[in-house]
N, C-alpha and C positions, 0 to 999 in steps of 0.2 A: 123857470124855463130851462129845459135841457140844453146841453151843449150840442152844437152842430159843427160839421166840417165837411168839405167836399174837395174832391181832387181837381186839380187844374194844372196847367203848365207853369213851370217856374218863371219868375220874372226878376229883373234887376231889383234888389231890395229897395233902394232909394226911389226908383221910379214907381215901383208898386205901392209904396207908402204914400207918395205924393198923389198917385192916381186914386187911392182909396179915399183920401181926405177931400179931394175934388169931387169925387162921387158922393161922399157923405153930405157935402154942402147942398148938392142938387137934390139928393134923395131925402133929406131931413124932413120935409113936410109930410111925405108919405109914411116915413118911419114913425113919426109922432102920432099920426092917425092910427096906424096899426097897434101901437102900444095903448093908445087911448081906448081903442075898441077891444082890447084884450084878445087880439087875434094872433096867436103864436105861429100858425101856419103861414099867414101872409108875411109876418116878420121874418120867418126863416127863409121864405122864398125871396125876400128882398135883401137881407143882410148876408145870407149864406154864400151866394156866389161872389159877393164882394170880398168876403174874408178868404174864400178859396183862391181868389185871384192874387191875394197877398202871398199865400203859401198853402199848399194842399193839406199840410199837417197841422195848421193852426186850428184852434177851436174857439168858440165864442159863446157868450151868454149875455142876456140882459137881466140885471138884478136891481133891487133898490139901491140907490146911491147913498153915500155918506154925507155929501154936501148938496147934491142935486137930487131930483126926484128919481132919476134912473141912472144906471151905470152900464156902459158897454165894456165887457171884459173880452179881450182877445188874448188868448193864452197859448204858450208853447206846450202846456200840459205836461210839464216836467221834463221836456226834451232840452238838454243843455245846448244842443246845436242851434235851436230856434229861439232860446231865451233872449239873446241880444236883439234879434229882429223884433220880437214883441215889445221890448222896451223902447226901441227906436220908433216903433209905430206909436206908442203912447206919448213919447216926447214931441212928436209932430202933431199931436191932436190939437184941436182948437181949445181956447180957454173954457174952463168949466162955466156953465151958465145955470140957470134955475132948473133946467130940465135934464141936462146930460153931463156926466163926468166919464172918464175913460181910464182903464187900468190894464196893465200887461200881464196880470195874474189874478187869480181868485183872491178876494179879500176876506178876512175874517168877518163873520156875521155876528154882530153883538146880540142879535135876537135868535141865535142858532138853536137854543133849546126849545124854541117855539115852532121851529120849521119841521115840516114833514114832507116826504116825497113817497112816491110809489116805487117799490122795488119788488119785482117779480110778482106783482099783484097783491103785495102786502104793504101796510103802512109802516114807514121807517122814519123815526124821529130820534133826536138826541135825548129826549126825556127818559128813554129806556135803554140807552146805549151805555155800556160799562167798559172799562179798559183796565188791563193789568199792565203796569209800567215797570220797566227795568232800566236803570241808568248805570251802565258799566263804569266803574270807578275811573275818574280822571278823563273821561271821554266827553265830547260835545254832542252826545246823542242820547235820545230817549227811545228805547225799543217799546213798541206798542202792540199789545194783543187785545183786540176788540171783540165784544160779543153783544148781540141784540137778540131778543126773544124770537125774531123771525129767522135768524140765521140757520137753525136746523132745517128749515123748510125751503131754503133756496140753494142754488148751486154755488160752487166755489167762486166763479167769476162775479156773480151778483153780490156775494158777501164782500169780496174785495173792493168792488166798485163802490158799494155803499160805505165801506170803511174809509176809503180815500176821500170820498165826498164829505164825510163827516169831519175828517181831519182838516180839510180845507175850510169848512165852516168854522171850526174851532180856532184855528191858528192863522189861516191864510196860506195860500199855495207856497209862497216863498219861505215862510217860516217853517213849513213842513220840510222843505228841501234843506233848510239850515240845520234843524234840530232833531228831526225824527229819523231814527235808524231803521231797524228791522220792523216790518209791519206784518201782522198776522190777523186774519179774520177767523175767529174760532167758532167751531160748531157747538161747543159746550162752554158754559160760563167758567172762567178761571176762578180759582179759589180766592185769590187776593185782589179781585176786581173792585174798582171804585167808580163812581159816576164820571162819565166822560167830560163833564163840564169842569172838572178839576185839572184836566190836562194843561191848559194854558199856564196855570200857576206853577206846575211842576217844570214846564219848559222855561219859564221865566227864572226860576231858581238855578237851573242848569246854565242858562245864558249869562247870568250874573257872574259866574265863575270864569267866564271868558270875555269879560268886558274890556280888559286891557290886552294890548297886542302881546302875543306869545309866539315863541319859536320852538320847534322841535329839532333836536340834534340826532342824526342817524348815521349809522355806519354800514358798509357793505363791501362788495367786491365788484370789480369790472369784469367784463367778459373774458379778459386774459388773466384774471385772478389777482389783479392789483387791488390795493386798499382804496376804498372810496368813502369820503365823508360828505355829509350833506346837512344843510339847515333849511327848514321850510316853515313858513307861517303855519300856526296851529290855532284854530282850525283853518284849513285852506279850502275855500269853496268858491266856485265861479259865481254862484248866486249872490255873493257879497259885492261883486263887481260886474254887473250884467252887461255893461257896455264895453268892457275890456276884453275884446275877442281877438286882438292882434298880439301874437306871441313874438317876443323879441329876445333872442338868445345872444348874450354877450360872452364871448370866450376870450380869456386872457391867459397867456403863459406866464409862469413865474420861474425865477432863476434859482432861488434857495429852497431846497426841499430835503426831507429826511429820506431814509432808505426806502420808505413806502411811497415816495412821491408826493407826500403832503407838505404844504408850505411851512417854512420855518423862518425865524430871524427877520431880516429886513424885508423879505418877500411877504411874510405874514402881516407885518406892519403896513406895507404898501397896499396889500389887498383890503385891509380894514379901512384905510384912508380912502381908497378908491370907492369902496362900497358906500361909505358915508357921504362922499362927494356926489356920487350918482343918486343916492336916495334923497339927498337934500335938494338936488335939482328937480327930481321927479315930484317931490312934495310941493315945491314952488309951482311946478307946472300943473299939478292936480289931476292929471289924466292917465296915470300909470302907477303900477305897483310892482314891487319886487316880491315874487312868489317863493322862490327857492334858489339856492346855489349849491353846486356840487364841485368837489375838488378831487382830482385823481390824476396820476401820471404827469405831475408838474403843470397841470392846467386847471383853471377854475372856469366854470360856466354859470352865468347868472341868468335865471329865467324870469323875464318880466312880461307883464301883460298891460296893454294900453288900449285906449279908445283910438281906433284908426283915424277918426276925424280930427284928432288933436295933433297929428304930425309929430309924434314923439321921437321916432328914430333919429332925426337930425340932432336933437338934444343929447341923446345917448352917444351918438357918434362924436359929438364935440367933447364929451367927457372922456371917452375912451381914447381919443387922440393924444391925451396926455399920459397914457400908460407907457412906461419906459422899459419894461422887462421883456419885450418881444411884441410882435405884431398882434394887435387885438382884432377880433372879428365880430361884426354885428350882422345878424341874420333875422329876417322877419318872415312871418307866415300867418295866415288866418287860422285861428284855433279856438272857436267858441266854446268847445267842451273842455279846454285846458288839457288836452291829451298829452302834451309834452311834459306835464308834471303829474300825470295820472297816479304814479305810485305814492304821491304825497297828499292826494285829495282825501278829505275827511268827510 
């Protein structure tokens, strides 16, 4: 079944999600009947407006389930601004039963190589899809160039849509966001192409190299030309923390610095102890993560992301109250796409 979406007015997310699941309970008998009758038009007319009422940019599909007969997928379709909303929708879903399960993103299809769809009036399936893969050294990404025999006969948009659909079938939507870099849909077959069904194993090999927590150290300059140093999680991706859409910036001044304004001596030790204390409290809390920190002009700013439902700011404020080298500042903002740390996203 194809994805559907309709425009509607925005609603409060929590209220919209609660209204959807109240509607689902009432509409369930009719939805089951439409699925049993294999009537996609009636299903679209029933589910489409309810998903649109959640948010006009969400898309949905009904597919075979992994544990139930059917799965309802309501997806942000790669939009980082909407991903937390889709995940909260799934968290509020009723328990999985024999008939239905629910997902906030497309899941990998274990039978993907046997699936075919119509693309531009031609039959598209993974059995004839090939890919050329490139893994830039030391990076958490696989660049993909895809080719299918129907690609020379369809337009660019149709080729790309078919390629993106195939990647979701092979890896699942969230894994594509994590590990796939540049995507091209080629009109001609690449010389070094291999069957697309091998893509998951290549991605698994790349992912294994980043199984342990890693940090990247970077240097740059401020707008006034001062030296700036930074440390950021690597890889750093919002998809890894889909509910953490509250940005918390913690800014602390430090007394001891070198000529470039970078921390030294007792201040450097104090900053390390402060960060350890803060991350320890966050680890115990379980609903926030330190994404990056930057130091420049005798000031360090720590960028954290949290689940707003977990009430993390008071915990952070309690820790920062113990900072002794000047007044600390804690600021919060909604930031589902992690725009505050955009230069460090991978």
